[in-house]
N, C-alpha and C positions, 0 to 999 in steps of 0.2 A: 360162420364168420371166423376167419383166422385171428389169432391173437396179434396185438400190436401195442407198441408203447404210445401213451397219450401224453402230450406235453402241452403246457399252458403258458406260453411266453407272455411277457408284459409289454414288449416293444416289437415293432415291425422288423427291426434289425435282427432281433433274436429269432423271430419266426422265419425270416429269410435264411438265416444261417442254418437253422435246423432243416429247412427244406432243401437247401443246397447239398446237404450230406448224402442225398439220394434215397430212393425208395421210400419217399414220404409224401403225404398228401395233406392239404389243409382242409379244415372244416369250419364253416360259419353257421348257417342255419341248419345244415345237415339234410335238407330235403332231397338232395340228389345222392350225396355220398353214402349215407346210411344204407339206403336200399341197394346201392352198388356193391357195397361190401357184404351186406347180408346175403345177397343172391349170388355171390361169387362171380360177378360179371367179368372182372379183370383176371388175366392169366395168373397173376400172383398178387396177393394182398400186400399192402404197405407194411413196412417195419414200424413206421411212426405216423401218427396222425397229429397234426398241429392245430390246436384250437385257437382260432383268431378272436373269439369272443372275449378273451381275457385281456385284449389290448384295448386301451382306452381311446376315445375320440375317433372312432371309425364309423360312427352312426350319426349322421347329421344331414340336414338339407338347408342350404343358405344361398342367397344371391350376394355375390361379392366380385368387384372388379369387372363388371359387365358380363358376368356369367353365372350360371347355376352350378353349385358345387354339391355333390352328393357323396357321402362317405360310402366305402365299399360294403360296409356291414349294415347299411340302412335297409330296413325291411321293405318289401314291395308294397305292403298295405300302407305304410307311412307315405310312400311316394304317391300312391294313388289318391290318398286323402289330403295331400298337401295343397293348400289354396294357392301357394306360389307356383307349384308345378302345374296345377290345373289352369291357372290364368295365362301363363306365358309359354308353357311347354306341354300343350295339351296332349300331343301324341304320346309322350312318355307317361303321363298320368293315366291315360286310357290303356296303354300297353301293360303297365304295372297292375292296373285294376282288372285286366282280363287274364292274368297269369294264374293258372291252376285254380285251386279252391280257396275260399276265405281262410281256412286254417293254415294252408301252406303259405299263403301270402303273409300271414302273421309271423311266420318263421323264416321263409326264404329271403335272401338278400339280393340286392342288385348285382353285387360282385359274383355271387354264385350263379345267378341267372345267365350271365354272359359267359361263364366258364364251364357250364354243365356239359356232361358227355352227350353224344348223339343218342337219339331214342330209337334207332333202328332195332327191330326185334331180334335180328341175328347178332348184332353187337351186344344186345342186352340179354341174350338168352342165359338163363340160370346155369351156373356151374361152368361158364365159359365153353359152351358146347360148340361154338363156331369160331374157328381161328380165322376171322375175316381180314380183309386188307387193312382195315382201320386198326387191327391189333397186330399187324405185321405178317399176316398170312398171304395167300396167293390169289384169293378170289373174293368177289363181292357176291355173297349168296343171294342177295335180293334180285340180282339180274335174272336168274332163272327161277327164282322163288316168288315170294309174295312181295311185290313192289308197289302196292296200291298207293302208298303215301310217300314214295321216294322221289328223287330229283326229276324234274322235267327239263333241265338244262344240261344234261350230261353229268359226268362224274370226274372228280379229281383222282387220278391214279386208279380209275375204274371203280371207285367207291361211290355209291349212289345214295348214301345216307344224307339226310338234310339237317340243317341247323334248326334246333327246336325252340330257340329263345323267342319270347314275345317282346322283351325290351330291346333286343338287338336291332331290329329294323327301325325302331323309333330313334335310337341313338345315332344310327347312320343317317337317317333323314334329317335329324336335327344338327348334324355336323359336329357331334360330340367328340371329346377326346378321353382316352383312358389313361389315367396316371397310375404308374406302378412304382415299385421301389427302385426301379432302374431307369425309367424313361417315360415319356409321354407319347401316346400312340393315337393316331386318327382312328376313330371307331371303325371306319370303313376298312382299315388294314389290320384290325385286331385279330381276325380269324385267319388262321394260317392256310393259304391255298396249297401249300406243299404237303400238308398232312391233313387229310380230310377229317373234319369234326374237331380240329384242335385250334388252340389260340397260338399267338406268337410268343407267349410267355416262355422265357428261358428258365433254366434250373435256378431255383432260389428267388424267382421273381414273383411278386405278389401284387395284385390290384389293390390300390388304396383309395382312389377317388375317381369319380366321373365328373367331367366338366362339360357344360353345354353352353355355348354362346347365347346370350339373350337375343332373340329375334328382333328385327327392326319393327317399328310400328306398322301395322297392317299385314304383317306376315302371319299366316295361320298354319297350324299343323293338325294332323288327325291320324288315328290308328284304327284299323278294322281287322277283325280276326274271324276266320271261318274254322269251326271245329264241330265234331259230331255232337258233342254236348256243350252247352254254354259254360258250364262250370267243370273244373277238373282237367278236361282234355287239353293235350298239347295241340298246337295249330296244325291243321291240314294245309292251310295257307294263311299268312297274315301280311299286312301291308301298312307302311307308314309313309306319310308325305308331309313336306313343308313347302308351301307355295306362297309367293307374294313378292312384290318389288321387282317384277320381271324375271324372277328366278324360280327354280323348282328343284327339289330333291325328293326322289321317290325310291323306296326300298321295299322289295318283296322278301319274304323269308319263308322257310319250310319248303322251298322249291329247289334248293341247291345246297351244296355242302356248306357254303357260307351265306350270310345275308347278301342278297343280290341287288345292287343299285341298278335300276332300269333306266339308263340314260336316254334310250330312245323314247320312252314315255315322258321323260323330263323335257326333251326337245319338242315334243308334240304340244306341250302345254305352256312352255315358257313364253312370256310376253303376250299370251292370249287370255281373253276373259274366260273364266270357268263357266262353261255351259254344258248342257247334256251332250252336245255333239263333240266339243273339245275334250271332255272327260272320256267319252267313248273312244276317241282317237288315241288318247294316252293309254287306255286299257288295251287296245289292239296292238299298239306299238310295244307295250311291255312284254308281250309273249312272242314277239318276233324271234324265230329260231328255236322256240321250245319244241321238244320232242317227247311225246308221251311214251311211257313204258307200258308193257302189256296190261298190267292190272290197273293203271291209272288212266287208261283210255286210249290205247293205240288204235282201236277200231275207228274207221272214218265216221265222223258225226258223234263220237262218244268220247272225245278227249276231255273228260270231265275235269281233271285237275288243271289243265290249261285254261279251261273255261272259267273255273273258279278264280284263278289268278287274274285273268283279264277283268272279270267282274269286280274283284276287290280293288284293283287299281282304279277303275272307273268310279266306284263308290267312295274311295278314299280321297280322290281328287275333288269330287263334289262336296265332300265334308269340309274341305278347306275353302269353300266359297264364301 
């Protein structure tokens, strides 16, 4: 790990000013950044690491003004355990509770979970072995390499790495907003489609709060995740949905560079009773246009990642019954 300066600001303004100076990164729980720096994943390490844990009042869960408000430094386990989140925002509680392992959930924060780097093994290769498109290079090594867990909906600028967050699809499905030191952003627009695997955060901009509108009476939400192991693993595919009142919001993740709201699936279920057949129709609609890569099932009859995505949408819709 390269040497860097470690600063401990006491206000968000001070943290943002330090970040805006350039070649700096922020750290909260550290569950993503520490391994990133230790393994030399980035082309060059930061000159400065800014510790957000020294800033007061960024760790909270409360309902206020018709919405749920969660501080960016709130730990994932606290969100999963919150009776308020469980009762009214079930998809988010379930997503937080399925993220990584218990020890990581006790350290990792909601802000960090939505801002983490992609998990593509070429991007993550130790000592920056692959100068891929995500790092400013000329190619996505996964296209001709091992792409078993990569995008089934194409790639942005030919990058096929997927968004690895579990909480991201829940926030999109719940129509959340991300409040930063500069603006308020719809969760659906938080991940930058111009730069694969990135957020829209500008230089010196820091996430400070998550806001989720309180669902109307009778509206239900759910989250389901498919991973090789039930604990620790990042998602192969995950899905969140909020359905009720004649409306539906359904979001798949780990299938594309950004969380992917599947509007065709929403249209298939809107205004309809949730039944086995209507949920199956939503699942089938969700993967319309999906194209498998060689290792995730391009052979006829073996498009396994597409099949997993379809099944998860079906199951998540049924969980909102």
